[in-house]
N, C-alpha and C positions, 0 to 999 in steps of 0.2 A: 669182345666187342673190337672192332678195328678202330684204329684213330681217325680213319675217314668218317666212319659212322658217328663217333663222339663229336669230330667237328662239326657235321652236319646237324646233328641234335642241337648243340649251342646256338648256331645260325638259327634254326628254326625257332627257339625258345626266346632267343632275343629278340627277333621280328615279331614275335606274337606279344611282346611285352612293350617293345615301340609303337604297337597299334592301341595301345592303352590298357590291355587286359591286364587285370590286378594278380591273377594267380595262372601259372601254366603248368601242365604236367604231362607225361606221357606213359600210356600203358599199352603193354604188349595184347594184339589183338588174336595172336595165336595161340594162346595159354588156354588149357582146359577151363570151361565154364560151366560145368557141372554143377556146382554147389549154388551158383545163384540161379540157374535155370530151375532146379529143383525147389527153390525158395519161393520163385515167381509162382510155379505151377501150384504149390502148397497154397498162395495166396489167393490165386484165382480160383482154386478148387473150394476154398472157404468161402467163395462171394464177395471178399472184401472188396472188390473192383466196382461192387452196386452196377450201375448202368453204364459205365466206362468200358465198352465193348473193346474197344480198340487197345486195350491192355493186354488182350489177349493175342494179338498180330503175332503168328508165328516168327517173324523177324525179329521182334524183340528178344528172342532167344539165341539167334543164331546173327553175330555181327558179319559173318562173310556174305547173309543174304542182304546186306544193307549196301556193301561195295564188295565184290567178288575179287579177292585177291588181297584184302586189306592187311596190312602187318602191324599199323599204329594206331591207336586214337590219341590223339593230342587234345588234352581236354583243359579248358580254360573257365576262368570265373571273373566276375565283376562283382564288386561291393555295391550295393545300393543302399545301405541305410542312410539316414537321415535322422538329426536327434530331436525331432518332433513327437510329441506325445499324443496319445488317442485321447479324445475329451471323456471324461466319466459323467459328463452332466446328462441328466435325464432327458431324453428326446432327441439325443445326437447319436447319429450313426457311427459304425467304425468302419473302417475300410482297412483292407490288409496292407501294410506297408509297399509291398511287391506292386501294388496297383496304384500307389501313389502318384508317380510320374509319367513319362513317355514309356509307351510299349516296350516291354524289353527284347520281345521279338526283334523289333527294328533297330535298336541300339545294339545288340549283340550280331543280330545279322548283317549288320552292314561292315563290322569289322571282321567278322568270318568271311563274308564274301571278298575284302581285301585280303585277307590272308591266304583264301583259296587261290585266288589270282597272282600273288607273290608265290605262292609253292609252284603252279602250274608253270611260271616263268621260269622258276629257279631250276625244276624237276619235270621238265615235259614230258619226260619218259614214263612218270608215274600219274597214278589217279586221285583224286582228292573229291571228299563230298563234306558238306557242313551241317550240321543239326542244331536249332535251337528250341528244346522242347516240341518239336512237332513231327518228328518222326519215330518208328520203333525202336528208340536205342534208349538203354537203361543208362540215362546220365548219371544217376547218382552212385551206380554201382561202378563205372568206368572214372568217376571224379574220385572214389576210394581207391582204387587200383593204381590210378595215375599219381596218387599221392598228394592230391589236393587237400584233402579231409577226410573224415570216417561219417559213416551213416550211423545218427544218432537212435537213440529209444523211440522219438517222435519221428522218425524215418527220414529227416532232413539230413543234409550234408553239412557238417561243421567243421569249418576251417579255424586252426589256430590263429591265423591272421585277423580275420573279420568276424568269426563266431558263424551262423548259418544265414547271415543276412547279405547271400551270393545268389545271382543267376550264374548257370552253368550251361557251356556250350561245347560242341565236340568237332573236331576234324577227322574224318575218317581218311586212312590215306593208305596207298601199296607202298610208301617209302617207309623202308627198316630204319626205327630209331631207337636210341638207348631209353628202355625203359626206367622210370623212375621204382621207388620201392613203393609198395602199397601203404597207405595209411593204417595204422594201428588205432583202436578205438579206445575213447577215453573218456564214457560217459561213467565208468566206472560203478559205484553203489546209487548213485544218483536216480530218483524216480519223480523228481520236480514235475516234468511234462507228463507223466501218465495221470499224477495226482491232480493237475489242475484242469486237467481236461472236463468241462462241465457235462458232456455227453460219454464219456468214457469211449471214446473213439479209439485210442491207442490200447487194442485189444489185448496185446502182449508185449513186452519190450522190443522194440524194432518192429513192429507190426500195426499198420493203422487200417482201421475198418471203414471204409468210405462211407458206409451206411451210415454211420454214427459220426460223421465229421463235418462239423459245421462249414468248412471251407467247400469240401465238396457239394452240399446242399445248397449253399447261396450262390455257387458259380454254375455246378453241372447239372444238378437237379431241376429238369424243364416241368416238373408237375405243377398244377395249377395252386396246390396248398402244401406246406413244408409238412412232413410227418409229426404225430404228436409227441414224439420223442425228441424231437429236434426242436421245435417251434419255442418251448417255453424257455429254451435253455440259451437263446442265442446272445444274450447280453449284450446287445445293440448291434452285434456284427451284421453287415449287410452285403459285404463282398468279401470273402475270405474270412480267415482266423488267424490271429497271430498269438492266441494264449501260450500255445506250448513252446513259442520261440522267446515270448516276454520272458517267461519263468525260468528259461536255461540260464545257470550260472556262467557258461562259456560265452553268451550274447552278453550278458551283464558286465563281464570283464572285459571281452574284446572289440566289441562293436566300435567301429571309427566310423565317421562320416565320410561318406562319398566324394569323389572330387569330379564326379560326372553330373553336370548340370541336368539332363535329360531324367536324373533321378530325382530332383528337387519336386515336391509335391504340389499338384495342380491345386490352386487354393478352395476350390469348393470339394476337394477329397479329404480335406483335414478334419473337418467337424461338419457334416451334411446333416439337415434336419431330417429326421425321420419323417415329420408330416410333410414335408416337400417332396421327398423320395415316394411316399404313398401315393402321390398323385402324379407323378413324373410323366411327362408326355413325350411323344416320339420325338419333338422337336428339341425339347429341354435335354433328352439322353443324348441325342446327336450333338448337342453343342458342349455339353459336360465331359463328353468321352472321346472327342476328337484326339486321334493319335494315341488313345489308352489300350491296355491290353483288358480294360474290363467292359469293352465292347461286346466282349463272349455273353455277359449279363445283358438279356434283353430287357427293354423297358417293364415288360409285365412281370419278369423277373425281381426287379428292383422294387417294384410297387408290392408284389409280395412279401419279400423280405423286410420291407421297413413294416408293412401294416403287422406282419406276425411280432415284429419287435413292440410296436405300438399295444397290440393285444394284451402283452404279456409285461407290460410296465409294471414295476415294483410299486 
């Protein structure tokens, strides 16, 4: 690598950190990706994507199709952990930590947009494009290859600094930068996440079957009723599920409070009453979820999820 490329890489990373990103790493977009392509194909062939048809988008297996001529993937992460605990009281719903505060698409997107504007100004001859969990990019694969963390047995990316309580984003660029070393895996022989899942959604280490995942069914499943192999096992989850993250030793050891105010919980997201959610109106839904990533869960789905929990209270 030339000294110019090294210096350029340092400048790019320092600017990313100055924007408030907690972690930044760089992956080489030109290296062979056959192994990850095969893994994704096998996962799709097994039907583990359930109704998430967008997971089969061909661009997800070809980063060049997302930005022709891409040389580097700049991966960033934001810590979103807050030390509040989920209520274990009967009749109280649980919302995944990722959805407690402001929509992460907005929080990351604002910073990534500013990052791309700076890159365009500094390197006008190059092309740049950013993603926040909304395009056909294997964000966890690239985060691992950029050295941010490793893909764990529950399929989340675990970082040494913050555990898996991080949001991921990427900037694809035609700028040649010095890549970081891919992260090695550190799950070892631990199987706590696999054993803790009440619906056995982790079909094998590093492989999650969305058909059995509480998070998938409470957020993505648009059916009028939840399937019988899911509804009795919700354990009061109404929006997502953090069980496999809560039991992870890395999270218990390394989670630390975020310094981003936007990720502080909305008061009504910490201990929502199932009875209230079971009768949630369109107006109440709109008021509760202003600026929230959980607007993806429509009012009828909130009512369905809450009622399913009420129907199976111990």
